[in-house]
C-alpha positions as CSV (number, residue, x, y, z in Angstrom):
1,M,45.3,111.4,220.7
2,S,43.9,108.3,219.9
3,I,44.7,106.8,216.4
4,S,41.0,106.1,215.8
5,N,40.3,109.8,216.2
6,T,42.4,110.7,213.3
7,F,42.9,109.4,209.7
8,H,46.4,109.2,207.9
9,W,46.6,111.8,205.3
10,A,49.8,112.3,204.2
11,N,53.4,111.3,204.0
12,L,56.5,113.7,205.1
13,V,58.3,113.8,201.8
14,K,61.4,115.8,202.0
15,P,62.4,119.7,203.7
16,H,61.1,122.6,201.4
17,G,63.5,125.5,201.9
18,F,65.7,126.1,204.8
19,S,63.4,127.7,207.0
20,G,61.7,124.1,208.5
21,Q,59.0,123.8,205.9
22,I,58.1,120.3,204.6
23,F,56.7,118.5,201.8
24,L,53.8,116.3,202.4
25,A,52.7,113.5,199.6
26,L,49.0,113.3,200.3
27,L,47.4,110.0,200.2
28,E,43.8,111.1,198.6
29,P,44.7,113.1,196.2
30,G,42.0,115.8,195.8
31,K,39.7,119.0,196.6
32,W,40.6,119.3,200.3
33,K,38.6,122.0,201.5
34,I,40.8,122.7,204.4
35,K,41.0,126.5,204.5
36,K,42.7,126.5,208.4
37,M,44.5,124.1,210.2
38,S,45.4,124.3,213.7
39,A,47.0,121.2,214.4
40,V,48.4,117.4,212.9
41,F,49.5,114.6,214.5
42,I,52.7,112.7,213.1
43,D,53.5,109.2,214.0
44,F,56.8,108.4,216.2
45,N,57.0,105.1,216.7
46,G,53.3,104.3,216.8
47,N,52.7,107.5,219.2
48,L,50.9,110.6,218.0
49,V,52.7,113.7,218.6
50,P,50.9,117.0,218.2
51,F,52.3,119.4,216.4
52,F,50.8,123.1,215.8
53,V,50.4,124.4,212.5
54,E,51.8,127.5,211.5
55,K,51.1,127.5,207.9
56,I,49.8,125.1,205.0
57,Q,50.0,125.1,201.4
58,L,47.3,122.8,199.4
59,Q,48.1,121.7,196.1
60,S,46.0,118.8,194.3
61,N,48.3,116.0,195.6
62,S,50.7,117.4,197.7
63,A,51.2,120.4,200.1
64,I,54.1,122.2,201.9
65,I,53.8,122.7,205.7
66,K,55.6,124.8,208.5
67,L,55.4,123.1,211.7
68,E,55.4,125.5,215.1
69,G,58.9,124.1,216.6
70,V,60.1,122.8,213.3
71,D,62.5,126.1,212.2
72,T,65.6,124.5,210.3
73,E,65.9,121.9,207.5
74,D,68.0,119.9,209.7
75,E,64.9,119.4,212.2
76,A,62.5,118.9,209.0
77,R,64.9,116.4,207.7
78,K,64.6,114.4,210.8
79,M,61.1,113.8,210.2
80,M,61.1,112.6,206.7
81,G,59.1,109.2,206.3
82,K,56.9,109.7,209.2
83,S,53.2,109.4,208.5
84,L,50.7,112.5,209.0
85,F,47.4,112.2,210.9
86,L,44.8,114.8,210.8
87,D,41.7,114.9,213.6
88,N,38.8,112.8,211.6
89,S,37.0,116.2,211.5
90,Y,39.2,117.4,208.7
91,K,37.6,114.6,206.5
92,P,35.4,116.2,203.8
93,K,32.0,115.6,204.5
94,K,31.1,113.7,201.3
95,I,33.9,111.5,200.5
96,S,34.0,109.3,197.5
97,S,33.3,105.8,198.2
98,Y,36.3,105.0,195.5
99,G,39.8,106.2,195.1
100,F,41.7,107.0,191.3
101,D,42.5,103.2,191.1
102,E,39.1,102.0,191.0
103,L,38.5,104.4,187.6
104,S,39.3,101.7,185.4
105,G,37.0,100.5,183.0
106,F,35.0,104.1,183.1
107,Q,34.7,105.8,180.1
108,V,36.4,109.5,179.3
109,W,34.1,111.9,177.5
110,D,36.2,115.1,177.2
111,R,34.7,118.6,177.2
112,N,36.0,119.6,173.8
113,E,36.8,116.4,172.1
114,G,33.4,114.1,173.1
115,M,33.6,110.6,174.2
116,L,37.2,109.0,174.3
117,G,37.7,105.7,175.4
118,I,37.6,103.4,178.2
119,I,40.6,103.5,181.1
120,K,42.3,100.3,181.0
121,E,44.7,101.1,184.1
122,I,45.4,103.5,186.7
123,E,49.3,104.2,187.5
124,E,50.3,106.0,190.7
125,Y,53.3,108.1,190.6
126,P,55.0,109.5,193.6
127,Q,52.9,113.1,192.7
128,Q,50.0,112.2,190.8
129,F,47.5,109.5,189.7
130,I,47.8,108.7,185.6
131,A,45.2,107.3,183.5
132,V,46.1,105.1,180.6
133,M,43.7,104.8,177.7
134,S,43.3,103.5,174.2
135,Y,42.6,106.7,171.6
136,K,42.4,106.0,167.8
137,N,44.8,102.7,168.3
138,Q,47.5,104.9,170.7
139,E,48.1,104.5,174.0
140,I,47.1,107.8,176.0
141,L,48.2,109.0,179.2
142,F,46.4,112.2,181.0
143,P,47.0,113.1,184.7
144,L,44.2,112.6,187.4
145,N,43.2,116.0,189.2
146,E,41.2,118.7,189.9
147,F,42.5,120.4,186.9
148,V,41.5,118.0,184.6
149,I,38.6,115.6,186.3
150,I,35.4,117.8,185.7
151,G,33.3,115.5,187.1
152,V,32.7,111.6,187.7
153,D,29.3,109.9,187.2
154,Q,29.9,106.7,189.2
155,I,26.4,105.0,188.1
156,K,27.0,105.6,184.2
157,K,30.7,105.0,184.9
158,V,32.1,108.0,183.1
159,L,34.8,110.4,183.9
160,E,34.1,113.8,182.6
161,V,37.6,115.6,181.3
162,N,38.9,118.6,180.5
163,L,42.2,117.7,178.7
164,P,45.0,119.9,178.5
165,E,44.7,121.9,174.9
166,G,47.1,119.5,172.5
167,L,47.4,116.7,174.6
168,L,46.1,114.4,172.2
169,D,47.5,115.8,169.7
170,V,51.2,114.9,170.9
171,Y,49.9,111.1,170.6
172,L,48.8,111.0,167.1
Protein backbone atom coordinates (compact mmCIF):
# COMPACT_ATOMS: atom_id res chain seq x y z
CA MET A 1 0.00 0.00 0.00
CA SER A 2 1.34 3.41 -0.94
CA ILE A 3 1.43 6.00 1.83
CA SER A 4 -0.34 8.43 -0.53
CA ASN A 5 -3.41 6.13 -0.41
CA THR A 6 -3.52 6.21 3.39
CA PHE A 7 -3.65 8.66 6.26
CA HIS A 8 -2.03 8.58 9.69
CA TRP A 9 -4.96 7.84 12.00
CA ALA A 10 -3.49 6.79 15.35
CA ASN A 11 -0.46 5.87 17.39
CA LEU A 12 -0.10 2.55 19.17
CA VAL A 13 0.26 3.49 22.83
CA LYS A 14 0.22 0.39 25.02
CA PRO A 15 -1.07 -3.17 25.33
CA HIS A 16 -4.61 -3.55 26.62
CA GLY A 17 -5.03 -6.77 28.54
CA PHE A 18 -3.16 -10.00 27.88
CA SER A 19 -4.68 -11.21 24.59
CA GLY A 20 -2.83 -8.88 22.20
CA GLN A 21 -5.27 -5.97 22.21
CA ILE A 22 -3.69 -2.54 21.74
CA PHE A 23 -4.74 0.88 23.04
CA LEU A 24 -4.62 3.56 20.30
CA ALA A 25 -4.48 7.35 20.63
CA LEU A 26 -6.37 8.88 17.71
CA LEU A 27 -4.67 11.83 16.02
CA GLU A 28 -7.96 13.50 15.12
CA PRO A 29 -10.35 12.93 17.99
CA GLY A 30 -13.95 13.22 17.02
CA LYS A 31 -16.91 11.35 15.72
CA TRP A 32 -15.51 8.55 13.61
CA LYS A 33 -18.31 6.64 11.91
CA ILE A 34 -16.34 3.45 11.33
CA LYS A 35 -18.59 0.46 11.93
CA LYS A 36 -16.35 -2.23 10.51
CA MET A 37 -12.70 -2.09 9.65
CA SER A 38 -11.08 -4.89 7.68
CA ALA A 39 -7.41 -3.90 7.65
CA VAL A 40 -4.98 -1.32 8.96
CA PHE A 41 -1.38 -0.50 8.07
CA ILE A 42 1.39 -0.12 10.61
CA ASP A 43 4.59 1.75 9.82
CA PHE A 44 7.65 -0.42 10.39
CA ASN A 45 10.72 1.62 9.46
CA GLY A 46 8.99 3.40 6.58
CA ASN A 47 7.16 0.33 5.28
CA LEU A 48 3.40 0.05 5.72
CA VAL A 49 2.63 -3.51 6.83
CA PRO A 50 -1.02 -4.63 6.57
CA PHE A 51 -2.83 -6.29 9.48
CA PHE A 52 -6.35 -7.66 9.47
CA VAL A 53 -8.59 -6.30 12.21
CA GLU A 54 -10.39 -8.84 14.39
CA LYS A 55 -12.11 -6.27 16.59
CA ILE A 56 -12.11 -2.53 17.28
CA GLN A 57 -13.80 -0.47 19.99
CA LEU A 58 -13.91 3.25 19.18
CA GLN A 59 -14.13 5.97 21.79
CA SER A 60 -14.09 9.73 21.22
CA ASN A 61 -10.30 10.14 21.20
CA SER A 62 -8.97 6.61 21.50
CA ALA A 63 -9.63 3.04 20.46
CA ILE A 64 -8.81 -0.51 21.45
CA ILE A 65 -7.91 -2.76 18.56
CA LYS A 66 -7.27 -6.49 18.20
CA LEU A 67 -5.16 -7.41 15.18
CA GLU A 68 -5.02 -10.84 13.58
CA GLY A 69 -1.75 -12.57 14.49
CA VAL A 70 -1.11 -10.42 17.55
CA ASP A 71 -2.24 -12.74 20.33
CA THR A 72 -0.14 -11.95 23.39
CA GLU A 73 0.79 -8.93 25.46
CA ASP A 74 4.44 -9.36 24.42
CA GLU A 75 3.54 -9.32 20.71
CA ALA A 76 1.45 -6.18 21.29
CA ARG A 77 4.26 -4.53 23.27
CA LYS A 78 6.63 -4.90 20.29
CA MET A 79 4.35 -2.60 18.30
CA MET A 80 4.27 0.25 20.81
CA GLY A 81 5.21 3.66 19.46
CA LYS A 82 4.35 2.71 15.89
CA SER A 83 2.06 4.73 13.65
CA LEU A 84 -1.21 3.26 12.40
CA PHE A 85 -2.53 4.23 8.97
CA LEU A 86 -5.93 3.69 7.37
CA ASP A 87 -6.91 3.51 3.74
CA ASN A 88 -8.21 6.88 2.51
CA SER A 89 -11.66 5.32 2.04
CA TYR A 90 -12.11 5.54 5.84
CA LYS A 91 -11.81 9.32 5.87
CA PRO A 92 -15.10 10.97 6.75
CA LYS A 93 -16.81 12.60 3.80
CA LYS A 94 -17.13 15.90 5.68
CA ILE A 95 -13.83 16.40 7.43
CA SER A 96 -13.69 19.77 9.10
CA SER A 97 -11.08 22.10 7.69
CA TYR A 98 -9.88 22.92 11.20
CA GLY A 99 -8.85 20.99 14.27
CA PHE A 100 -9.49 21.55 17.94
CA ASP A 101 -6.42 23.79 18.18
CA GLU A 102 -8.12 26.25 15.83
CA LEU A 103 -11.07 26.81 18.20
CA SER A 104 -9.01 29.38 20.10
CA GLY A 105 -10.90 32.71 19.91
CA PHE A 106 -14.31 31.06 19.49
CA GLN A 107 -17.20 32.15 21.71
CA VAL A 108 -18.57 29.39 23.93
CA TRP A 109 -22.34 29.05 24.20
CA ASP A 110 -23.64 26.50 26.71
CA ARG A 111 -27.06 24.92 26.24
CA ASN A 112 -28.02 25.63 29.88
CA GLU A 113 -26.03 28.74 30.82
CA GLY A 114 -25.99 30.67 27.53
CA MET A 115 -22.93 32.66 26.43
CA LEU A 116 -19.97 31.85 28.68
CA GLY A 117 -16.89 33.50 27.20
CA ILE A 118 -14.16 33.18 24.61
CA ILE A 119 -11.70 30.29 24.35
CA LYS A 120 -8.23 31.65 25.21
CA GLU A 121 -6.31 28.53 24.22
CA ILE A 122 -6.55 24.82 23.58
CA GLU A 123 -4.33 22.47 25.58
CA GLU A 124 -3.54 19.02 24.26
CA TYR A 125 -3.32 16.17 26.74
CA PRO A 126 -2.51 12.54 25.86
CA GLN A 127 -6.15 11.48 25.91
CA GLN A 128 -8.05 14.65 24.97
CA PHE A 129 -8.06 18.32 24.12
CA ILE A 130 -9.01 20.86 26.81
CA ALA A 131 -10.41 24.35 26.16
CA VAL A 132 -9.30 27.19 28.45
CA MET A 133 -11.54 30.23 28.85
CA SER A 134 -12.38 32.97 31.35
CA TYR A 135 -15.82 32.94 32.98
CA LYS A 136 -16.76 35.36 35.77
CA ASN A 137 -13.07 36.25 36.22
CA GLN A 138 -12.09 32.59 36.71
CA GLU A 139 -10.13 30.34 34.38
CA ILE A 140 -12.37 27.45 33.32
CA LEU A 141 -11.16 24.21 31.70
CA PHE A 142 -13.48 21.87 29.86
CA PRO A 143 -12.96 18.83 27.62
CA LEU A 144 -13.51 18.94 23.88
CA ASN A 145 -15.22 15.71 22.91
CA GLU A 146 -18.39 14.36 21.34
CA PHE A 147 -20.22 14.38 24.67
CA VAL A 148 -19.63 18.10 25.28
CA ILE A 149 -19.62 19.64 21.79
CA ILE A 150 -23.07 20.09 20.26
CA GLY A 151 -22.04 22.13 17.24
CA VAL A 152 -19.53 24.52 15.72
CA ASP A 153 -20.43 27.61 13.70
CA GLN A 154 -17.25 28.40 11.79
CA ILE A 155 -18.65 31.60 10.29
CA LYS A 156 -19.81 33.17 13.56
CA LYS A 157 -16.95 31.50 15.49
CA VAL A 158 -19.26 30.00 18.09
CA LEU A 159 -18.76 26.66 19.84
CA GLU A 160 -22.04 25.28 21.19
CA VAL A 161 -21.54 22.98 24.18
CA ASN A 162 -23.44 21.10 26.83
CA LEU A 163 -21.04 21.24 29.79
CA PRO A 164 -21.35 18.53 32.44
CA GLU A 165 -23.67 19.56 35.25
CA GLY A 166 -21.77 21.29 38.06
CA LEU A 167 -18.57 21.88 36.08
CA LEU A 168 -18.82 25.67 36.27
CA ASP A 169 -19.65 25.49 39.99
CA VAL A 170 -16.33 23.77 40.67
CA TYR A 171 -14.47 26.88 39.49
CA LEU A 172 -16.66 29.53 41.14
